[in-house]
Residue frames relative to the residue before (quaternion, step in Angstrom):
aa qw qx qy qz dx dy dz
M 1.0000 0.0000 0.0000 0.0000 0.00 0.00 0.00
L 0.2532 -0.7992 0.5246 0.1483 3.75 -0.56 0.88
A 0.5215 -0.6161 0.4886 0.3311 3.69 -0.97 0.80
A 0.5330 -0.6642 0.4570 0.2568 3.46 -1.14 0.88
T 0.8146 0.0471 0.0195 0.5778 3.53 0.99 -0.73
V 0.7024 -0.4404 0.3762 0.4137 3.51 -1.40 0.48
E 0.7072 0.4868 -0.2990 0.4165 3.60 0.71 -0.94
E 0.6188 0.5269 -0.3334 0.4778 3.51 1.16 -0.67
Q 0.6221 0.5049 -0.3321 0.4978 3.72 0.99 -0.80
R 0.6315 0.5215 -0.3649 0.4428 3.68 0.81 -0.59
R 0.6521 0.5320 -0.2968 0.4513 3.38 1.03 -1.00
I 0.6909 0.4883 -0.3096 0.4340 3.50 0.79 -0.90
I 0.6849 0.5016 -0.2627 0.4586 3.44 0.93 -0.93
G 0.6777 0.4815 -0.3094 0.4617 3.50 1.12 -0.55
E 0.6389 0.5183 -0.3286 0.4639 3.48 0.99 -0.85
R 0.6907 0.4552 -0.3067 0.4708 3.65 0.83 -0.95
T 0.5987 0.5346 -0.3798 0.4599 3.70 1.00 -0.47
L 0.6465 0.5086 -0.3145 0.4738 3.59 0.85 -0.89
T 0.6915 0.5116 -0.2640 0.4365 3.50 0.77 -1.12
L 0.7330 0.4398 -0.2534 0.4528 3.43 0.79 -0.93
R 0.5900 0.5363 -0.3579 0.4860 3.58 1.02 -0.76
R 0.6863 0.4400 -0.3202 0.4825 3.72 0.65 -0.72
R 0.6520 0.4771 -0.3352 0.4847 3.65 0.95 -0.67
R 0.6898 0.4631 -0.3089 0.4630 3.65 0.99 -0.44
G 0.4772 -0.7001 0.3856 0.3653 3.52 1.51 0.06
I 0.4180 0.6370 -0.5170 0.3901 3.62 0.98 0.76
R 0.2959 -0.8317 0.4413 0.1612 3.44 -0.21 1.34
S 0.8112 0.1661 -0.1343 0.5444 3.70 0.94 -0.52
A 0.5506 -0.5629 0.4940 0.3688 3.54 -1.34 0.42
R 0.5869 0.5669 -0.3719 0.4427 3.73 1.06 -0.70
R 0.6560 0.4877 -0.3494 0.4580 3.62 0.82 -0.81
L 0.6839 0.4648 -0.3333 0.4530 3.61 0.84 -0.76
S 0.5990 0.5599 -0.3515 0.4519 3.61 1.05 -0.75
A 0.6773 0.4907 -0.2844 0.4686 3.52 0.90 -0.90
A 0.6311 0.5532 -0.2781 0.4672 3.59 0.99 -0.71
L 0.6720 0.4369 -0.2244 0.5542 3.57 1.22 -0.80
G 0.4601 -0.6489 0.4945 0.3503 3.70 1.03 -0.25
W 0.4899 0.6352 -0.4774 0.3586 3.71 1.01 0.47
G 0.6483 -0.4591 0.4086 0.4495 3.41 -1.45 -0.07
A 0.7337 -0.4779 0.2922 0.3847 3.55 -1.20 0.53
N 0.8096 0.3604 -0.1635 0.4335 3.38 0.86 -0.99
R 0.4296 0.7576 -0.4342 0.2302 3.63 1.24 -0.30
V 0.6965 0.4252 -0.3420 0.4660 3.66 0.66 -0.85
G 0.6094 0.5257 -0.3955 0.4426 3.61 0.91 -0.59
Q 0.6805 0.5028 -0.3465 0.4050 3.60 0.85 -0.65
V 0.6010 0.5315 -0.3435 0.4881 3.48 1.31 -0.67
E 0.6697 0.5187 -0.3064 0.4342 3.58 0.94 -0.67
R 0.6781 0.4484 -0.2436 0.5289 3.46 1.34 -0.65
F 0.4795 -0.7084 0.4125 0.3131 3.64 1.31 0.08
E 0.3751 0.7998 -0.3731 0.2835 3.59 1.34 0.57
V 0.7701 0.2077 -0.0369 0.6020 3.48 1.26 -0.82
D 0.3712 -0.6490 0.6180 0.2431 3.34 -1.55 0.49
L 0.2993 -0.7435 0.5683 0.1861 3.59 -1.05 0.66
D 0.3900 -0.6711 0.5721 0.2650 3.49 -1.16 0.81
L 0.7518 -0.3945 0.2780 0.4493 3.62 -1.41 0.28
M 0.7142 0.4589 -0.3044 0.4320 3.58 0.64 -1.11
E 0.6924 0.4506 -0.3191 0.4644 3.61 0.87 -0.65
L 0.5580 0.5560 -0.3795 0.4852 3.67 1.12 -0.31
Y 0.6661 0.5023 -0.2815 0.4741 3.54 0.87 -1.02
T 0.6506 0.5355 -0.2959 0.4499 3.60 1.01 -1.09
L 0.6784 0.4953 -0.2965 0.4546 3.53 0.93 -0.98
A 0.6683 0.4836 -0.3329 0.4569 3.52 0.81 -0.95
A 0.6400 0.5170 -0.3499 0.4480 3.71 0.97 -0.69
G 0.6248 0.5357 -0.3117 0.4749 3.58 1.14 -0.93
L 0.7256 0.3879 -0.2316 0.5189 3.78 0.99 -0.69
K 0.3989 -0.7273 0.4867 0.2739 3.58 1.23 0.07
T 0.5406 0.5451 -0.4338 0.4716 3.57 0.86 1.11
S 0.5180 -0.5787 0.5030 0.3793 3.54 -1.29 -0.13
A 0.6061 -0.5013 0.4775 0.3917 3.63 -1.38 0.38
D 0.6084 0.5536 -0.3877 0.4161 3.60 0.87 -0.76
Y 0.6427 0.4989 -0.3445 0.4683 3.73 0.92 -0.71
L 0.6810 0.5275 -0.2974 0.4118 3.52 0.81 -0.85
L 0.6943 0.4640 -0.2289 0.5002 3.44 1.29 -0.93
G 0.5820 -0.6081 0.3848 0.3788 3.58 1.18 -0.12
Q 0.5321 0.6585 -0.3926 0.3593 3.58 1.27 -0.02
S 0.7399 0.2437 -0.1308 0.6132 3.58 1.24 -0.34
D 0.3023 -0.7349 0.5791 0.1822 3.72 -1.07 0.76
D 0.6552 0.4888 -0.3441 0.4620 3.69 1.18 -0.06
P 0.2568 -0.7953 0.5305 0.1416 3.57 -0.35 1.21
D 0.6776 0.4746 -0.2974 0.4767 3.63 1.08 -0.24
T 0.2435 0.7469 -0.5498 0.2839 3.67 1.18 0.40
A 0.4950 -0.6146 0.5426 0.2879 3.54 -1.02 0.92
I 0.1169 -0.7688 0.6267 0.0500 3.53 -1.15 1.01
Q 0.4172 -0.6169 0.6015 0.2892 3.51 -1.32 0.36
R 0.4179 -0.7049 0.5284 0.2218 3.38 -0.91 1.23
Y 0.3325 -0.7141 0.5809 0.2051 3.52 -1.04 1.09
R 0.1587 -0.7562 0.6321 0.0581 3.62 -1.03 0.83
A 0.4046 -0.7166 0.5464 0.1555 3.50 -0.74 1.36
P 0.4875 -0.5899 0.4947 0.4118 3.74 -0.98 0.41
S 0.2882 -0.7808 0.5319 0.1563 3.46 -0.93 0.80
R 0.2272 0.8059 -0.5143 0.1854 3.58 0.89 1.02
T 0.7586 0.1796 -0.1737 0.6017 3.63 1.27 -0.28
R 0.6911 -0.4737 0.3518 0.4174 3.47 -1.31 0.05
R 0.6255 0.5434 -0.3290 0.4530 3.56 1.10 -0.76
S 0.6425 0.4898 -0.3281 0.4896 3.56 1.02 -0.81
A 0.6484 0.5182 -0.3379 0.4437 3.65 0.93 -0.75
A 0.6430 0.5209 -0.3049 0.4713 3.52 1.09 -0.96
L 0.6232 0.5184 -0.3277 0.4852 3.61 1.03 -0.75
S 0.6321 0.5201 -0.3475 0.4573 3.64 0.76 -0.82
Q 0.6928 0.5019 -0.2829 0.4337 3.63 0.94 -0.85
R 0.6542 0.4798 -0.3314 0.4817 3.43 1.18 -0.74
L 0.6368 0.5422 -0.3227 0.4431 3.61 1.07 -0.74
A 0.6259 0.5282 -0.3387 0.4632 3.56 1.16 -0.72
H 0.8188 0.0527 -0.0200 0.5713 3.64 0.91 -0.62
P 0.0967 0.8784 -0.4679 -0.0085 3.58 0.76 1.01
L 0.7025 0.4586 -0.2954 0.4571 3.50 1.24 -0.19
A 0.4302 0.7154 -0.4550 0.3099 3.54 1.28 0.04
A 0.6527 0.4387 -0.3476 0.5106 3.67 0.83 -0.65
L 0.6201 0.5222 -0.3839 0.4421 3.76 0.85 -0.53
T 0.6611 0.5564 -0.3072 0.3986 3.47 0.83 -1.09
S 0.7161 0.4518 -0.2603 0.4640 3.50 0.98 -0.94
A 0.6623 0.4817 -0.3049 0.4862 3.62 1.30 -0.52
L 0.5662 0.5468 -0.4218 0.4500 3.56 1.14 -0.23
């Protein structure tokens, strides 16, 4: 089922992000933002339905929450669906660092909790 409007899609992504972040034991949106390499308020903005995510951000968020983009978009009701890990091109140091964060996005959070 596709969302009827952009606002509805923001709501679905935001609600599912908040619910799954709490279910995964990540206490604050800022901690998840930091683990993903995003600005401090980015996940909070998603959870408050204030921003649209581009495709890369959607997959990064899904990987950080160990779920699929389909779940965040409301296309699946199973947050624990197996996902294929996205690998960023390693042409630059930044891309290599992003690949490493995506490989273990919750490692920093787990040690900080």
